[in-house]
N, C-alpha and C positions, 0 to 999 in steps of 0.2 A: 771871906766866904769860901767855903770849900767847893771844889769842882763837882758839878752834878754828873750823875751817871747818864750817859747818852744811850739812846736805843737806835738800832738800825734794822733794816729789813733784810732777811735772809733770802738771797736770790733763788736757791734751789727749791725751797719749800714755801716761800712767801710769807713766813711768820716773822713777827717782830722779836728780835733778840736783844737783850740788854748788853750793853758794852759795845765796844767798837772793834774788838778782835777776839781771837780764839775760835771756838766752834759753836755752831748753833745748837741750843739745848733741845730743839725740836727734831731735827733730822741728822745732827752730827756733822753737817758740812762745815768746812772752814769759812769763816767770815772774811770777805775780801777787802774790807776797809780797815785802815789803821786805827789806833786808839784816839783818844781825845786830842784835839789840836792838830790833827792831820789836815793837810791841805789837799785839795783836789776837787773834782766835780762832786756835787752833792745832789742827791735826789730828793724830791719832796718827801717831807716826813722824816728825814735823817738829820742828825745833829751836825751843825757846821760850826767850827771854832769853839767847841765845848758848850754850845748853847743847846738846851733841850727843846724839842718841838712837841707841843701838846697834841693830844687827840689821835695817836696812832692806834690802829686796831691790832689787837693780839688775839691769840687763841682764847685767852680768858677774859678779854675786854680791852679797855683803853689803858695806856700807861700814862699816868698824870705827870706833869712837870713838877720838880721840887718846889715847895712853898716859897723858898728864899729867892727863887728866880722867876720873875713874871713871864707868863707864856707870851711868846711872840708870834705874830702872824707869819705864816710861811711866805718867804720872799720868792717872787717869780724868778725862774731860772733864765740865764742868758740863752740867747738863741743858739749859741755855739756849744752849749752844754747839752749833750743828748739825754733825754729823759729815759729812765729805766722802764723797760716794757717786758711783760711776761709772755712767754711763748703760748699760743693757744693750745688748749687741750686736744689731744688726738685719740681717737678710738681705734684700737688695733683691729684690722679686718680679719675675719675668720676665713676658713677655707672656702673657696668658691664652689657654686653648684655645678654639677656636671650637666652636659647637654641632655642626657637621658632624664635626669631629675627635672630639669626645666621643662622638657617635653611632657613628662608625667603630670607636672603641676598644671600645665596648659590644658591637657586633655581633661583632667579632673574638673577644672573650671568650666570647660565647655559642657561637660556632662551635667554639672549643676545648673548651668544656664538653660540647657535643653529640658532638664527635669522640671524646672520652674515654669518654662513656657508650656510644656505638655500639661502640667497641672492646670494652668490658667485656661488652656484651650479645651481640655477633656473633662474638666470637673463637671459633674452633673448640674444641669440647669435646675433652678428652683421649681417646685411643682406649679403647674398652670393648667388651665383647661385645654389649651392647644397641645401641651406636652402629654396630657393624659390621652388625648385622641391618638397622638403619634405612638404612644406605648401600646395602645389597643391594636393598632395596625401592625406594629412590630411583633406582637404576640401571635396574631393571625398569620403573619408571614412565616413564622416558624411552625405553624400548625399547633400551637399551644393554646387550644380553645379554653382550657381551664383557667389559665392566667388571664385571657381576654375577658372571660365571664367575671373574674375577680374585680374588674374595673367597671362593671355594669351595676346599676341600681335595679335590683330585682324585687325591691319591696319586701325583702325578708323571706321570699319564697325560694325553695330549692328547685333548681332546674333539673329535670330528669328526662331520660329518653321518652318516657310515656307522655310527658307534658310538652316536650319540645324535641321531636325526633331528629331534627337537623342541627341542633346546638350540641353536637357531639364531635369528638375528634375525627371519626370516620368521614364526616362531611367534607373535611379539608385534608384528608389523608394524602390525596394527590396534590403535589406542589403546584401543578398547573392550574388548579382551581382557587388558589389563594390570591388575595389581593396583593399587588406590588406597587412600588413607587408612590406611596402615599405622601402627599404634601399638603400641609395646612396653608391655605391661601388667604384666609381672613377669619377674624373673630369679632364677635359683637356681644357685649354683656348688657343685660337688661335686668332691672329689678322686678321681682315677682311679688304677687299680692301677699305672700306669706312673710315678707320681710327679707327674703333671700335673694340670691342672684342666679340668673340663668344665662349661660353663655352659649351662643350659637357659633359653632366652629365649622367653617367650610373647608372641605377636603377634596382633592382630586387624586384618583388612583386608577389602576388598571385591573380589570377582571377579565380573564379569558382573552387577553390581548386588546380589549376594547376600553377606551377612556371612559371614566365615570366621574361625575361631580355629584357630591352628596353633602348634606348639612347634618351635623350631629349636635345634639343638645347636651350640655354638661352642667351639672349642679355641684355646688360646694357642699361638703359633708360635715365640716368641722372636725373631722378625724385626722390626726396627724399622720397616721400610717397611710391612709388613702384619702387625701384631702379633696379629691374630685372623683365623681362617678358619671358615667354616661347614661343617658335616659333612652332606653329602647334603641340601641344602635344596631338595628337589624334590618334585613330585607324581609318582606312578607311574600313568600312564594306560593303561588296558586298554580295548580295543574289540573286541567280538564282532560281526562283520559276517557277513551271509549268505555262504555259500560261493559263490565265483565273482563276487562283487561287489567291485570295487575301492573302496577307501576313502581319503579324505584327511582330515587333521586340521589345522584352521586353514589350509587350502589347500595343505598339504604332503602329497605322496603318501608313504604309509608301507606297508611290506610287511604283509600281513594277519597272517602268523604272528607278526611282532614285536609288532603291536598286541594280538594275543590273549595274548601272554606278559606284556606290560606294558613301557612305555618311559618313561624319565625326561622330565619336563617342568617348566618353571618354574611357580611359583605364578601362577595366572591363570585365565582362562576358555577353554574349548576346545570347538570344534564339530567333530564327526566327521560326514562326509558320504559316503554311498555313491552311486556312479554307477549310475543305472538302465540298463536294457536293454529289449529287446522284451518280456520277460516280467514284470520287476519294476520297480516305481517306486523311484527314488532317495529317500533320506530323510536328515534331519539331526537329530542329537541333541546336546544340550549337557551339559557336565560340568565340575565343579571339585572341589576337595577335599571329601570327604564324611566327617566325623568318625564314628568308630565302625565303620569298615569293616575294621579290622585293618590298621594301617599307614597311611601317608600315600598314599591311593589316590583315583583318580577313575575310575569304571567306567561304560562305556557298553555296553549290550546291545541290539542292534537287534531281535532276535527274527525272527519270520517277516515278511519284507517284504510290502508291499501289491503287488497286481498292477498292472502298468502299464495305463494307460487303454486301450491298443489290444491288450492281451495276447490276449483272446478272438478277435479278428479275425486276429491273427497265427498263432495255433495252428490256427484253421479253415483258413486258407490253406495252412499246412504240411501238414495232413491231406489236403487235396484234391490237393496236389502228390504226396504219397506214393502215394495211390490211382492217380493217373494214371500215375506212373512205373513202378509195380510191377504194375499190373493191366491198364491200358488200352493202353498204348503198345507192348506186345509180346505175342506169342502165347506163353503160358507153360504149362507142364504143371500139372496140378491139384495136384501135390505140391510146387510151388514155394511155400514158406511166406513168401516176401517179400511176397506178396499176401495180404491178410487175407480176401479173398473166397473162398468155398468153393462149388464146383459139384458136382453128383452125379458119382460115380465110375462111368462107364459102361464104360470100357475101360482097360486097363493103360497103353497108350501114347497116350491121347487128348490132344488139345490143346484149350485153352479160350480163347475170345476174349470179353473183357468190354466192356460198354458201360454206363457209369453214367448212369442217368437222373435220379437225385436224390442229392446228396451228403448224408451225415448231418450234423446240426447238433450241435455239441459244446458242453459246458459245462466250466468250469475250477473247480478247487478247490485249496487250499493243499497243497503236498507234504509239509508237516511242518516243525517247527522245525529250523533249521540246514541245511535242504536247499535247493539251488539249482534245484529243478525244480518243475514245476506238473503236477498230475494233471488228466487230462481224461477225459470219458466222453460217451456219446451221449445227448443230450436228445431228439432226434427222428431216428429211423432213416432212412437213405437206401435207395435201390433200385438194383440193377444187373442188367442182362440178360446172359446168357451164351449162347454158341454152342459146343457140343462137337462135335468132328469126330474120327473114327477110322476105321480100315479093319478090317473083320471078317475071320473066317477064310476066308470065301469071296472075299476080295479086294474086297468092295464097300465103298464109302465111306458111312459112316453120320454123320448130323448130328442133334444134339438141341439145342433151345433152351429157355430158361426164365429166371426172375428170382429173385433172392434179396435179402433185406434187408441193409442195411449197418449194422452195429452194432460200433463200435470203442471201445477205451479204452486208456489207457497214461499215459506221462509225457512232458512236453516240457521241454527244457533248452536252454541256449545252449552251442553247441559252441565249440571253440577258435577257429574261424573267425568267430565272432560270429553265426552263423546258427542258427535254431531247429532242433533235431533231435528227432524223435519216436521213442519206444520203445513198441511196441504190446504189449498183453497178448494172448496167444493161448489 
């Protein structure tokens, strides 16, 4: 039998090479083992004594043993024969990172973490009834009344200064009048008869520095852009001002009848101011929502206004002008009741000429709640001299003289022309 060709394992590349000497056909490295029949330590899978071992792996597959030589089971190696081992593969390390690069990478990572945390914390909350009420107060806090009205269910009606004179930016132009510190304290949702839901949202806030607690009703709209709207989230401000005195609210002129009936206003602080005149002093009163008043109302009642500082002098001057115009400056018959002075009735067609020597001194008193007039009366009587002239039956001219006290009383008010007018008691 001819000697079979043995195969051995190339140590540098680990591939099976035919033969026992020469160079490896795979990597060109010299084979370290002698040819067939060489003695010495053998490794598993190598030919020993010219006998081929079956089943060695090669790059192209296994190398079979020659058919004339039966394959033999690999024999265990003696303990003193070291087994061949391959060195573990190593990955060459690249250039190391500089301290600055490591710091930049660390900072970048921290920024990413903070950005993610900020997104989780600051991302907008989903729409809700409570959130809609908070948005409403946020708009009012900026004085953006248009945005606040955009969250209100107006029933399709357009809000105008004519229909709602206080639902305008000027009403909250002063930041001190805007609500602050709004906090939603509770919500309660109930089903409505129409198959929808109505949510009551309890809110606390401050207006004019005073704490206020108020409940708002919120309805779902089914609109993705504005999923919730507030139902009548206003105060209803009423102002009872003295008749004839113009009033403004937060600087806005409002018709007195509308104020008396009540007009809608945003949550906030309001100042009603009456404009004074020659008889009455102007006044200012503050108001905001007052719980327990029956509905969401803020009421102002001025009552009887105080007299203007110069009211007594103005009425005194008006009384003297009345006496001069109706008694002194023309000869009048004794039955002319425009003159409050009375002379004796000496003759049916007599004429009377007056000369006032002392004007009466007047005192004023309130005319009563809700009245725009001032009562006056004489505190110190005046005196007037008269001269009566007539012609008797004989055709003779008769003249009589004398004096009378002047004691007058009545009411003073401001006419449409802005001038004090007196009405005398007779």
